[in-house]
VODO-607329 format. One record per residue (C-alpha): chain; x negated, y, z negated. Coordinates in nm, 3 decimals. Example, Ala and Ser with C-alpha at 12.3 -4.5 7.8 and 13.67 -1.06 7.14 Angstrom:
<site A,<-1.230,-0.450,-0.780>> <site A,<-1.367,-0.106,-0.714>> 
This chain:
<site A,<24.932,-2.153,-4.410>> <site A,<25.073,-1.800,-4.451>> <site A,<25.448,-1.777,-4.442>> <site A,<25.439,-1.534,-4.147>> <site A,<25.258,-1.781,-3.918>> <site A,<25.486,-2.011,-3.723>> <site A,<25.427,-2.381,-3.786>> <site A,<25.251,-2.598,-3.529>> <site A,<25.575,-2.771,-3.430>> <site A,<25.747,-2.436,-3.366>> <site A,<25.463,-2.315,-3.139>> <site A,<25.451,-2.645,-2.949>> <site A,<25.828,-2.636,-2.893>> <site A,<25.809,-2.294,-2.728>> <site A,<25.558,-2.423,-2.470>> <site A,<25.769,-2.721,-2.359>> <site A,<26.066,-2.726,-2.131>> <site A,<26.409,-2.815,-2.262>> <site A,<26.399,-3.144,-2.078>> <site A,<26.116,-3.265,-2.298>> <site A,<26.346,-3.424,-2.555>> <site A,<26.060,-3.627,-2.693>> <site A,<25.939,-3.308,-2.858>> <site A,<26.266,-3.289,-3.054>> <site A,<26.174,-3.599,-3.250>> <site A,<25.837,-3.443,-3.332>> <site A,<26.000,-3.119,-3.445>> <site A,<26.255,-3.289,-3.667>> <site A,<26.004,-3.527,-3.825>> <site A,<25.726,-3.272,-3.885>> <site A,<25.892,-3.095,-4.178>> <site A,<25.865,-3.195,-4.542>> <site A,<26.213,-3.082,-4.643>> <site A,<26.564,-3.113,-4.509>> <site A,<26.602,-2.734,-4.522>> <site A,<26.306,-2.678,-4.287>> <site A,<26.424,-2.950,-4.052>> <site A,<26.772,-2.800,-4.022>> <site A,<26.636,-2.447,-3.978>> <site A,<26.432,-2.571,-3.678>> <site A,<26.760,-2.641,-3.496>> <site A,<26.782,-2.266,-3.420>> <site A,<26.502,-2.314,-3.165>> <site A,<26.683,-2.587,-2.975>> <site A,<27.013,-2.440,-2.858>> <site A,<26.851,-2.137,-2.677>> <site A,<26.651,-2.392,-2.478>> <site A,<26.969,-2.573,-2.384>> <site A,<26.871,-2.880,-2.580>> <site A,<27.159,-3.091,-2.712>> <site A,<27.056,-3.345,-2.972>> <site A,<27.182,-3.703,-2.941>> <site A,<27.482,-3.782,-3.160>> <site A,<27.292,-4.038,-3.363>> <site A,<27.029,-3.775,-3.457>> <site A,<27.297,-3.527,-3.565>> <site A,<27.477,-3.800,-3.757>> <site A,<27.151,-3.884,-3.936>> <site A,<27.108,-3.521,-4.041>> <site A,<27.467,-3.505,-4.167>> <site A,<27.412,-3.824,-4.368>> <site A,<27.108,-3.666,-4.533>> <site A,<27.308,-3.353,-4.614>> <site A,<27.584,-3.570,-4.756>> <site A,<27.353,-3.786,-4.969>> <site A,<27.174,-3.484,-5.114>> <site A,<27.490,-3.270,-5.134>> <site A,<27.311,-3.001,-4.931>> <site A,<27.613,-2.787,-4.843>> <site A,<27.422,-2.498,-4.684>> <site A,<27.224,-2.730,-4.456>> <site A,<27.539,-2.924,-4.368>> <site A,<27.712,-2.604,-4.260>> <site A,<27.411,-2.517,-4.041>> <site A,<27.429,-2.855,-3.869>> <site A,<27.800,-2.796,-3.807>> <site A,<27.717,-2.452,-3.663>> <site A,<27.458,-2.613,-3.434>> <site A,<27.728,-2.848,-3.308>> <site A,<27.950,-2.553,-3.218>> <site A,<27.667,-2.363,-3.048>> <site A,<27.576,-2.661,-2.832>> <site A,<27.926,-2.726,-2.701>> <site A,<28.065,-2.949,-2.979>> <site A,<28.344,-2.715,-3.097>> <site A,<28.558,-3.028,-3.105>> <site A,<28.309,-3.295,-3.213>> <site A,<28.346,-3.657,-3.113>> <site A,<28.526,-3.891,-3.352>> <site A,<28.190,-4.031,-3.459>> <site A,<28.045,-3.691,-3.554>> <site A,<28.372,-3.561,-3.700>> <site A,<28.379,-3.857,-3.940>> <site A,<28.029,-3.766,-4.059>> <site A,<28.131,-3.402,-4.102>> <site A,<28.435,-3.500,-4.310>> <site A,<28.219,-3.717,-4.534>> <site A,<27.960,-3.440,-4.576>> <site A,<28.217,-3.174,-4.669>> <site A,<28.389,-3.400,-4.922>> <site A,<28.060,-3.499,-5.084>> <site A,<27.981,-3.128,-5.119>> <site A,<28.326,-3.061,-5.269>> <site A,<28.470,-2.856,-4.982>> <site A,<28.793,-3.042,-4.911>> <site A,<28.936,-2.744,-4.719>> <site A,<28.668,-2.763,-4.447>> <site A,<28.698,-3.142,-4.441>> <site A,<29.070,-3.112,-4.372>> <site A,<29.008,-2.854,-4.098>> <site A,<28.770,-3.091,-3.919>> <site A,<29.023,-3.373,-3.957>> <site A,<29.314,-3.166,-3.825>> <site A,<29.115,-3.059,-3.515>> <site A,<29.018,-3.415,-3.420>> <site A,<29.158,-3.517,-3.081>> <site A,<29.117,-3.888,-3.155>> <site A,<29.131,-4.035,-3.506>> <site A,<29.049,-4.395,-3.589>> <site A,<29.124,-4.590,-3.906>> <site A,<28.787,-4.491,-4.047>> <site A,<28.884,-4.124,-4.010>> <site A,<29.197,-4.174,-4.218>> <site A,<29.018,-4.384,-4.481>> <site A,<28.740,-4.126,-4.494>> <site A,<28.989,-3.851,-4.579>> <site A,<29.171,-4.075,-4.826>> <site A,<28.849,-4.165,-5.007>> <site A,<28.745,-3.799,-5.019>> <site A,<29.068,-3.691,-5.188>> <site A,<29.053,-3.980,-5.436>> <site A,<28.691,-3.910,-5.537>> <site A,<28.788,-3.550,-5.610>> <site A,<29.085,-3.669,-5.819>> <site A,<29.338,-3.517,-5.576>> <site A,<29.589,-3.801,-5.594>> <site A,<29.887,-3.593,-5.481>> <site A,<29.713,-3.510,-5.152>> <site A,<29.587,-3.868,-5.122>> <site A,<29.938,-4.010,-5.162>> <site A,<30.077,-3.771,-4.898>> <site A,<29.801,-3.864,-4.653>> <site A,<29.849,-4.234,-4.727>> <site A,<30.217,-4.212,-4.633>> <site A,<30.123,-4.045,-4.301>> <site A,<29.870,-4.310,-4.197>> <site A,<29.976,-4.492,-3.876>> <site A,<29.777,-4.800,-3.979>> <site A,<29.640,-4.919,-4.311>> <site A,<29.393,-5.192,-4.404>> <site A,<29.292,-5.335,-4.740>> <site A,<29.034,-5.055,-4.777>> <site A,<29.319,-4.802,-4.771>> <site A,<29.511,-4.988,-5.041>> <site A,<29.196,-5.048,-5.251>> <site A,<29.125,-4.675,-5.245>> <site A,<29.469,-4.593,-5.384>> <site A,<29.437,-4.857,-5.658>> <site A,<29.099,-4.717,-5.767>> <site A,<29.226,-4.359,-5.754>> <site A,<29.527,-4.421,-5.974>> <site A,<29.325,-4.641,-6.212>> <site A,<29.063,-4.371,-6.270>> <site A,<29.327,-4.100,-6.309>> <site A,<29.504,-4.299,-6.582>> <site A,<29.821,-4.375,-6.383>> <site A,<29.800,-4.748,-6.436>> <site A,<30.158,-4.826,-6.334>> <site A,<30.099,-4.675,-5.991>> <site A,<29.767,-4.861,-5.959>> <site A,<29.934,-5.195,-6.032>> <site A,<30.217,-5.118,-5.788>> <site A,<29.972,-5.054,-5.504>> <site A,<29.781,-5.371,-5.591>> <site A,<30.103,-5.572,-5.589>> <site A,<30.199,-5.431,-5.249>> <site A,<29.855,-5.519,-5.111>> <site A,<29.894,-5.879,-5.228>> <site A,<30.240,-5.906,-5.069>> <site A,<30.133,-5.765,-4.731>> <site A,<29.880,-6.041,-4.663>> <site A,<29.653,-5.805,-4.469>> <site A,<29.338,-5.938,-4.631>> <site A,<29.124,-5.825,-4.922>> <site A,<28.762,-5.803,-5.032>> <site A,<28.578,-5.809,-5.364>> <site A,<28.673,-5.447,-5.432>> <site A,<29.043,-5.538,-5.416>> <site A,<28.998,-5.736,-5.738>> <site A,<28.733,-5.522,-5.904>> <site A,<28.956,-5.214,-5.862>> <site A,<29.251,-5.372,-6.044>> <site A,<29.017,-5.505,-6.312>> <site A,<28.952,-5.138,-6.392>> <site A,<29.316,-5.124,-6.501>> <site A,<29.267,-5.433,-6.720>> <site A,<28.975,-5.261,-6.892>> <site A,<29.157,-4.928,-6.935>> <site A,<29.468,-5.096,-7.077>> <site A,<29.272,-5.359,-7.275>> <site A,<29.526,-5.603,-7.127>> <site A,<29.391,-5.954,-7.173>> <site A,<29.688,-6.130,-7.011>> <site A,<29.662,-5.915,-6.700>> <site A,<29.292,-5.991,-6.688>> <site A,<29.367,-6.365,-6.697>> <site A,<29.616,-6.327,-6.411>> <site A,<29.358,-6.149,-6.195>> <site A,<29.102,-6.415,-6.288>> <site A,<29.343,-6.686,-6.174>> <site A,<29.402,-6.506,-5.842>> <site A,<29.025,-6.481,-5.788>> <site A,<28.992,-6.857,-5.843>> <site A,<29.277,-6.932,-5.601>> <site A,<29.128,-6.729,-5.314>> <site A,<28.780,-6.868,-5.378>> <site A,<28.606,-6.542,-5.474>> <site A,<28.470,-6.665,-5.808>> <site A,<28.124,-6.711,-5.655>> <site A,<28.110,-6.340,-5.568>> <site A,<27.876,-6.186,-5.823>> <site A,<28.047,-5.842,-5.808>> <site A,<28.388,-5.985,-5.898>> <site A,<28.244,-6.226,-6.155>> <site A,<28.062,-5.941,-6.328>> <site A,<28.384,-5.736,-6.332>> <site A,<28.569,-6.027,-6.495>> <site A,<28.298,-6.067,-6.762>> <site A,<28.315,-5.695,-6.831>> <site A,<28.698,-5.696,-6.845>> <site A,<28.709,-5.989,-7.090>> <site A,<28.443,-5.821,-7.303>> <site A,<28.622,-5.485,-7.310>> <site A,<28.944,-5.666,-7.408>> <site A,<28.761,-5.811,-7.709>> <site A,<28.763,-6.170,-7.578>> <site A,<28.390,-6.234,-7.608>> <site A,<28.429,-6.613,-7.613>> <site A,<28.606,-6.602,-7.276>> <site A,<28.348,-6.356,-7.143>> <site A,<28.059,-6.578,-7.253>> <site A,<28.223,-6.894,-7.117>> <site A,<28.277,-6.738,-6.775>> <site A,<27.928,-6.586,-6.778>> <site A,<27.770,-6.924,-6.852>> <site A,<27.962,-7.078,-6.557>> <site A,<27.837,-6.816,-6.311>> <site A,<27.605,-6.975,-6.055>> <site A,<27.438,-6.640,-5.982>> <site A,<27.376,-6.378,-6.250>> <site A,<27.241,-6.036,-6.160>> <site A,<27.134,-5.753,-6.391>> <site A,<27.485,-5.596,-6.413>> <site A,<27.630,-5.934,-6.522>> <site A,<27.375,-5.971,-6.804>> <site A,<27.423,-5.608,-6.902>> <site A,<27.803,-5.649,-6.917>> <site A,<27.759,-5.927,-7.173>> <site A,<27.506,-5.728,-7.379>> <site A,<27.737,-5.427,-7.374>> <site A,<28.036,-5.640,-7.474>> <site A,<27.864,-5.780,-7.782>> <site A,<27.742,-5.431,-7.872>> <site A,<28.089,-5.276,-7.839>> <site A,<28.235,-5.526,-8.086>> <site A,<27.950,-5.490,-8.334>> <site A,<27.771,-5.822,-8.283>> <site A,<27.425,-5.674,-8.240>> <site A,<27.251,-5.999,-8.320>> <site A,<27.397,-6.171,-8.013>> <site A,<27.357,-5.853,-7.806>> <site A,<26.984,-5.849,-7.883>> <site A,<26.957,-6.224,-7.818>> <site A,<27.116,-6.198,-7.472>> <site A,<26.906,-5.892,-7.396>> <site A,<26.585,-6.081,-7.478>> <site A,<26.692,-6.363,-7.241>> <site A,<26.744,-6.132,-6.943>> <site A,<26.503,-6.224,-6.662>> <site A,<26.506,-5.861,-6.544>> <site A,<26.621,-5.538,-6.704>> <site A,<26.698,-5.190,-6.577>> <site A,<26.756,-4.857,-6.747>> <site A,<27.125,-4.929,-6.802>> <site A,<27.043,-5.260,-6.977>> <site A,<26.811,-5.089,-7.224>> <site A,<27.060,-4.808,-7.279>> <site A,<27.344,-5.052,-7.352>> <site A,<27.143,-5.205,-7.637>> <site A,<27.036,-4.865,-7.770>> <site A,<27.394,-4.739,-7.757>> <site A,<27.516,-5.051,-7.939>> <site A,<27.273,-5.000,-8.227>> <site A,<27.356,-4.628,-8.247>> <site A,<27.732,-4.693,-8.241>> <site A,<27.703,-4.947,-8.522>> <site A,<27.503,-4.718,-8.749>> <site A,<27.169,-4.892,-8.690>> <site A,<26.974,-4.582,-8.599>> <site A,<26.626,-4.718,-8.676>> <site A,<26.684,-5.021,-8.453>> <site A,<26.812,-4.798,-8.172>> <site A,<26.500,-4.583,-8.185>> <site A,<26.282,-4.895,-8.196>> <site A,<26.434,-5.017,-7.869>> <site A,<26.386,-4.670,-7.718>> <site A,<26.015,-4.679,-7.808>> <site A,<25.980,-5.015,-7.632>> <site A,<26.166,-4.878,-7.332>> <site A,<25.916,-4.592,-7.300>> <site A,<25.626,-4.831,-7.359>> <site A,<25.737,-5.049,-7.066>> <site A,<25.771,-4.733,-6.853>> <site A,<26.143,-4.772,-6.792>> <site A,<26.287,-4.434,-6.700>> <site A,<26.562,-4.327,-6.944>> <site A,<26.877,-4.162,-6.813>> <site A,<27.095,-3.894,-6.969>> <site A,<27.309,-4.152,-7.150>> <site A,<26.993,-4.299,-7.305>> <site A,<26.899,-3.965,-7.456>> <site A,<27.249,-3.895,-7.589>> <site A,<27.255,-4.239,-7.756>> <site A,<26.912,-4.188,-7.913>> <site A,<27.008,-3.844,-8.041>> <site A,<27.324,-3.996,-8.188>> <site A,<27.105,-4.254,-8.362>> <site A,<26.891,-3.974,-8.510>> <site A,<27.206,-3.802,-8.636>> <site A,<27.335,-4.119,-8.809>> <site A,<27.014,-4.159,-9.011>> <site A,<26.956,-3.782,-9.050>> <site A,<26.607,-3.812,-8.901>> <site A,<26.514,-3.460,-8.796>> <site A,<26.161,-3.572,-8.709>> <site A,<26.273,-3.825,-8.447>> <site A,<26.540,-3.590,-8.316>> <site A,<26.281,-3.319,-8.256>> <site A,<26.055,-3.570,-8.080>> <site A,<26.331,-3.667,-7.836>> <site A,<26.418,-3.301,-7.776>> <site A,<26.047,-3.231,-7.711>> <site A,<26.030,-3.529,-7.474>> <site A,<26.305,-3.373,-7.265>> <site A,<26.127,-3.036,-7.254>> <site A,<25.779,-3.180,-7.181>> <site A,<25.905,-3.396,-6.896>> <site A,<26.108,-3.109,-6.748>> <site A,<26.430,-3.311,-6.779>> <site A,<26.732,-3.084,-6.756>> <site A,<26.990,-3.229,-6.996>> <site A,<27.356,-3.240,-6.899>> <site A,<27.623,-3.102,-7.132>> <site A,<27.670,-3.439,-7.305>> <site A,<27.302,-3.447,-7.401>> <site A,<27.307,-3.078,-7.504>> <site A,<27.607,-3.155,-7.726>> <site A,<27.418,-3.451,-7.875>> <site A,<27.119,-3.222,-7.949>> <site A,<27.347,-2.971,-8.126>> <site A,<27.512,-3.253,-8.324>> <site A,<27.174,-3.400,-8.419>> <site A,<27.036,-3.072,-8.552>> <site A,<27.352,-2.994,-8.747>> <site A,<27.369,-3.339,-8.908>> <site A,<26.999,-3.325,-8.991>> <site A,<27.050,-2.998,-9.179>> <site A,<26.913,-2.754,-8.923>> <site A,<27.207,-2.532,-8.831>> <site A,<26.972,-2.260,-8.711>> <site A,<26.836,-2.489,-8.438>> <site A,<27.189,-2.610,-8.356>> <site A,<27.296,-2.249,-8.299>> <site A,<26.985,-2.179,-8.091>> <site A,<27.045,-2.477,-7.861>> <site A,<27.412,-2.383,-7.822>> <site A,<27.332,-2.020,-7.738>> <site A,<27.066,-2.115,-7.481>> <site A,<27.295,-2.368,-7.311>> <site A,<27.358,-2.265,-6.952>> <site A,<27.702,-2.429,-6.917>> <site A,<27.948,-2.276,-7.161>> <site A,<28.253,-2.417,-6.982>> <site A,<28.232,-2.768,-7.130>> <site A,<28.485,-2.839,-7.405>> <site A,<28.267,-3.113,-7.560>> <site A,<27.989,-2.863,-7.635>> <site A,<28.232,-2.622,-7.805>> <site A,<28.394,-2.907,-8.002>> <site A,<28.052,-3.015,-8.127>> <site A,<27.970,-2.666,-8.250>> <site A,<28.309,-2.622,-8.418>> <site A,<28.261,-2.962,-8.586>> <site A,<27.914,-2.861,-8.706>> <site A,<28.051,-2.546,-8.869>> <site A,<28.332,-2.746,-9.030>> <site A,<28.079,-2.997,-9.163>> <site A,<27.902,-2.716,-9.349>> <site A,<28.229,-2.585,-9.491>> <site A,<28.229,-2.275,-9.272>> <site A,<28.598,-2.292,-9.192>> <site A,<28.640,-1.923,-9.107>> <site A,<28.343,-1.935,-8.866>> <site A,<28.490,-2.253,-8.710>> <site A,<28.823,-2.079,-8.642>> <site A,<28.638,-1.780,-8.494>> <site A,<28.438,-2.015,-8.273>> <site A,<28.758,-2.176,-8.146>> <site A,<28.906,-1.836,-8.066>> <site A,<28.588,-1.745,-7.876>> <site A,<28.614,-2.073,-7.687>> <site A,<28.970,-1.995,-7.576>> <site A,<28.873,-1.639,-7.477>> <site A,<28.592,-1.787,-7.264>> <site A,<28.851,-1.974,-7.060>> <site A,<28.770,-2.321,-7.196>> <site A,<29.084,-2.525,-7.252>> <site A,<29.092,-2.707,-7.588>> <site A,<29.174,-3.080,-7.588>> <site A,<29.308,-3.321,-7.852>> <site A,<28.963,-3.360,-8.011>> <site A,<28.938,-2.982,-8.051>> <site A,<29.248,-2.973,-8.270>> <site A,<29.140,-3.272,-8.480>> <site A,<28.816,-3.088,-8.555>> <site A,<28.974,-2.749,-8.631>> <site A,<29.251,-2.896,-8.849>> <site A,<28.989,-3.081,-9.053>> <site A,<28.788,-2.760,-9.082>> <site A,<29.091,-2.567,-9.206>> <site A,<29.181,-2.843,-9.452>> <site A,<28.832,-2.862,-9.604>> <site A,<28.809,-2.482,-9.631>> <site A,<29.161,-2.432,-9.770>> <site A,<29.275,-2.232,-9.466>> <site A,<29.632,-2.361,-9.475>> <site A,<29.806,-2.083,-9.281>> <site A,<29.539,-2.080,-9.011>> <site A,<29.562,-2.459,-8.980>> <site A,<29.940,-2.448,-8.943>> <site A,<29.910,-2.184,-8.673>> <site A,<29.666,-2.401,-8.479>> <site A,<29.893,-2.705,-8.520>> <site A,<30.197,-2.515,-8.394>> <site A,<30.003,-2.377,-8.094>> <site A,<29.893,-2.722,-7.978>> <site A,<30.201,-2.799,-7.770>> <site A,<30.344,-2.451,-7.719>> <site A,<30.026,-2.284,-7.589>> <site A,<29.781,-2.557,-7.494>> <site A,<29.995,-2.853,-7.386>> <site A,<29.839,-3.100,-7.630>> <site A,<30.089,-3.346,-7.781>> <site A,<30.008,-3.425,-8.147>> <site A,<29.919,-3.787,-8.221>> <site A,<29.866,-3.980,-8.545>> <site A,<29.525,-3.831,-8.610>> <site A,<29.663,-3.477,-8.582>> <site A,<29.948,-3.557,-8.824>> <site A,<29.700,-3.713,-9.068>> <site A,<29.504,-3.387,-9.061>> <site A,<29.827,-3.190,-9.107>> <site A,<29.933,-3.382,-9.417>> <site A,<29.585,-3.347,-9.562>> <site A,<29.612,-2.972,-9.495>> <site A,<29.953,-2.946,-9.665>> <site A,<29.816,-3.145,-9.955>> <site A,<29.579,-2.857,-10.030>> <site A,<29.877,-2.652,-10.150>> <site A,<30.060,-2.933,-10.329>> <site A,<30.320,-2.977,-10.054>> <site A,<30.301,-3.345,-10.137>> <site A,<30.663,-3.454,-10.131>> <site A,<30.747,-3.234,-9.834>> <site A,<30.446,-3.367,-9.644>> <site A,<30.544,-3.732,-9.681>> <site A,<30.909,-3.661,-9.602>> <site A,<30.796,-3.494,-9.281>> <site A,<30.658,-3.830,-9.169>> <site A,<31.008,-3.913,-9.052>> <site A,<31.006,-3.610,-8.823>> <site A,<30.685,-3.693,-8.637>> <site A,<30.703,-3.754,-8.263>> <site A,<30.475,-4.057,-8.292>> <site A,<30.518,-4.365,-8.510>> <site A,<30.308,-4.311,-8.827>> <site A,<30.004,-4.537,-8.842>> <site A,<29.730,-4.608,-9.094>> <site A,<29.558,-4.270,-9.038>> <site A,<29.873,-4.081,-9.140>> <site A,<29.958,-4.297,-9.439>> <site A,<29.597,-4.293,-9.566>> <site A,<29.600,-3.914,-9.553>> <site A,<29.935,-3.896,-9.732>> <site A,<29.815,-4.136,-10.002>> <site A,<29.510,-3.913,-10.051>> <site A,<29.746,-3.620,-10.107>> <site A,<29.938,-3.818,-10.368>> <site A,<29.613,-3.906,-10.544>> <site A,<29.501,-3.543,-10.551>> <site A,<29.824,-3.429,-10.718>> <site A,<29.881,-3.735,-10.939>> <site A,<30.220,-3.826,-10.791>> <site A,<30.245,-4.192,-10.898>> <site A,<30.593,-4.274,-10.768>> <site A,<30.533,-4.128,-10.426>> <site A,<30.186,-4.285,-10.423>> <site A,<30.338,-4.629,-10.478>> <site A,<30.582,-4.572,-10.194>> <site A,<30.314,-4.459,-9.951>> <site A,<30.081,-4.742,-10.056>> <site A,<30.357,-4.992,-9.982>> <site A,<30.388,-4.859,-9.626>> <site A,<30.011,-4.870,-9.580>> <site A,<29.976,-5.224,-9.717>> <site A,<30.244,-5.341,-9.473>> <site A,<30.044,-5.191,-9.187>> <site A,<29.708,-5.330,-9.297>> <site A,<29.740,-5.596,-9.571>> <site A,<29.372,-5.692,-9.546>> <site A,<29.239,-5.336,-9.567>> <site A,<29.112,-5.212,-9.902>> <site A,<29.200,-4.845,-9.839>> <site A,<29.552,-4.845,-9.987>> <site A,<29.449,-5.047,-10.293>> <site A,<29.149,-4.829,-10.369>> <site A,<29.343,-4.504,-10.332>> <site A,<29.632,-4.628,-10.545>> <site A,<29.399,-4.755,-10.818>> <site A,<29.223,-4.418,-10.822>> <site A,<29.561,-4.249,-10.881>> <site A,<29.617,-4.473,-11.184>> <site A,<29.261,-4.417,-11.305>> <site A,<29.299,-4.038,-11.289>> <site A,<29.604,-4.070,-11.515>> <site A,<29.429,-4.309,-11.754>> <site A,<29.654,-4.607,-11.669>> <site A,<29.369,-4.862,-11.672>> <site A,<29.598,-5.164,-11.697>> <site A,<29.755,-5.074,-11.365>> <site A,<29.408,-5.010,-11.221>> <site A,<29.304,-5.367,-11.306>> <site A,<29.629,-5.505,-11.166>> <site A,<29.583,-5.329,-10.831>> <site A,<29.218,-5.439,-10.814>> <site A,<29.321,-5.799,-10.885>> <site A,<29.579,-5.793,-10.605>> <site A,<29.317,-5.649,-10.370>> <site A,<29.072,-5.930,-10.455>> <site A,<29.339,-6.192,-10.400>> <site A,<29.411,-6.054,-10.056>> <site A,<29.040,-6.041,-9.982>> <site A,<29.027,-5.667,-9.928>> <site A,<28.674,-5.539,-9.909>> <site A,<28.581,-5.182,-9.989>> <site A,<28.338,-5.019,-9.749>> <site A,<28.006,-4.955,-9.917>> <site A,<27.875,-4.603,-9.935>> <site A,<27.519,-4.565,-9.808>> <site A,<27.265,-4.314,-9.929>> <site A,<26.936,-4.231,-9.765>> <site A,<26.628,-4.031,-9.848>> <site A,<26.324,-3.940,-9.637>> <site A,<25.986,-3.995,-9.805>> <site A,<25.662,-3.931,-9.613>> <site A,<25.839,-3.933,-9.274>> <site A,<26.015,-4.262,-9.349>> <site A,<26.392,-4.283,-9.412>> <site A,<26.502,-4.525,-9.690>> <site A,<26.868,-4.636,-9.687>> <site A,<27.031,-4.807,-9.989>> <site A,<27.363,-4.868,-10.165>> <site A,<27.457,-4.859,-10.529>> <site A,<27.469,-5.239,-10.543>> <site A,<27.157,-5.288,-10.332>> <site A,<26.899,-5.469,-10.541>> <site A,<26.665,-5.549,-10.257>> <site A,<26.540,-5.199,-10.187>> <site A,<26.190,-5.177,-10.335>> <site A,<26.173,-4.806,-10.431>> <site A,<26.520,-4.816,-10.590>> <site A,<26.394,-4.810,-10.951>> <site A,<26.147,-4.535,-10.872>> <site A,<26.416,-4.321,-10.708>> <site A,<26.664,-4.370,-10.993>> <site A,<26.391,-4.290,-11.244>> <site A,<26.310,-3.969,-11.059>> <site A,<26.680,-3.877,-11.048>> <site A,<26.701,-3.937,-11.424>> <site A,<26.407,-3.705,-11.489>> <site A,<26.564,-3.439,-11.265>> <site A,<26.895,-3.470,-11.447>> <site A,<26.728,-3.431,-11.788>> <site A,<26.528,-3.134,-11.665>> <site A,<26.841,-2.966,-11.531>> <site A,<27.014,-3.012,-11.866>> <site A,<26.713,-2.869,-12.052>> <site A,<26.706,-2.565,-11.824>> <site A,<27.076,-2.479,-11.867>> <site A,<27.084,-2.140,-12.051>> <site A,<27.281,-2.107,-12.371>> <site A,<27.598,-1.893,-12.348>> <site A,<27.439,-1.588,-12.515>> <site A,<27.082,-1.636,-12.391>> <site A,<26.924,-1.395,-12.149>> <site A,<26.789,-1.506,-11.813>> 
């Protein structure tokens, strides 16, 4: 039908009287899109037709669910044109919800302030809107003005403070709710369990678990799943499994929480076992297993699960793609990374900034900086700090320290605020490229210009940076001046500085601190023995190694990989099980001999 021709419903409406309200239903239901339906409202008010409140409320719900701000405004305009300049409480509540869902808290507040009658739902609606937008200051002020509050009001404040990282405030509101005896629901407990997870507080988790048992909510699958997840995130997998096994009803989120817990703590064997036992799986279940494999360096396994996911026609989400791309980066598989990138393009999936960052990271770690640059430059959203951090890290990885510092300056000029991760990346870049002065300037600007307080990782980078110019003694002395208590990251970095400059006495002192912090870790022993080895003190090397063996320190094995005929082979120096090992070492030997034969003599011509 040509665009200029009015639709059938429009022509029918013009022939009917305004009293024929049955035609309204036909008009509103005859359009394929919400936009067309809302635009048809312009034909109603000249006819004197006022839609029933439930119909208008239904339209506002659709606008809210789809975040259709323009259409929502048009519905609000229709209300004003048809005599609802001060909508009823019922419609005003729907308007408030729509405006908040679309991010316009100013209009939501205007509707609220003009309401002649407000009920408890009106107040809770406003409160929830502020909290979901992270506006806790406004939420707290509104909360104090509420004439009446129920457990929903208190739950909302607990959730808001938990998600904003103000855990003390969240626990205070939860405590007040418990003392008031005004009732509670499953979200009262699940909201405070968020705090348990964020704080990794096992004892607090046990207290909440005990309260759930006392009030008889343990049969509620939502709360039970939250408890399993909290125990798992706190590292108490035995408690999580025990509670999971006692659950009378297990839904997909409960199974997924257990799979995710095992994956987080590196037990991929049990994670895969529980996953295989799941009676039903959803996209999040598959993604949890994929993410677990990727996080634990098992890239091939992660991609294998992804292939099965596609085979079973389970729709991946954005987090699935970012995890798979991370897996490709860990095994340096450019082929698989390109396939996933192509999958996104072919299926017209618009990646979010996390996925775009993962694509950039994948290309850079697979040796294709040109593609990494291309993806970064074509990215539509240049206001995401994660994307900039990824690009700066990629440049640092290739030793392009000057380009990394220029990239950071461009990022700041673009109005993107650097975070703590930004400075970890740039300090490492400066250290590896010998840009000591530039690194010191960035370190000093952290707090003064950007409001980022240095932590242990930043100080570790700083001491590594100072070590490039033999500021060894001064670096370690400055440990006493740090604003945070030095941890293993800082001492490891300082010990590396001592090794580089052969400072035995200071190396012993630093190693002693590090061994006190982590007596079972091999890092301090290995670094100290390497200092002795560099100075030819082999007796002391053997002594340190013997002490390390007695304390059962285990050195992390370095892994090498090579891609042959589209297949990546991973192996270690001590790995005797890898079949092509002898062939690869033989080929390396031939290459080494050939390189030596081809070295020109001092006076020979090229």
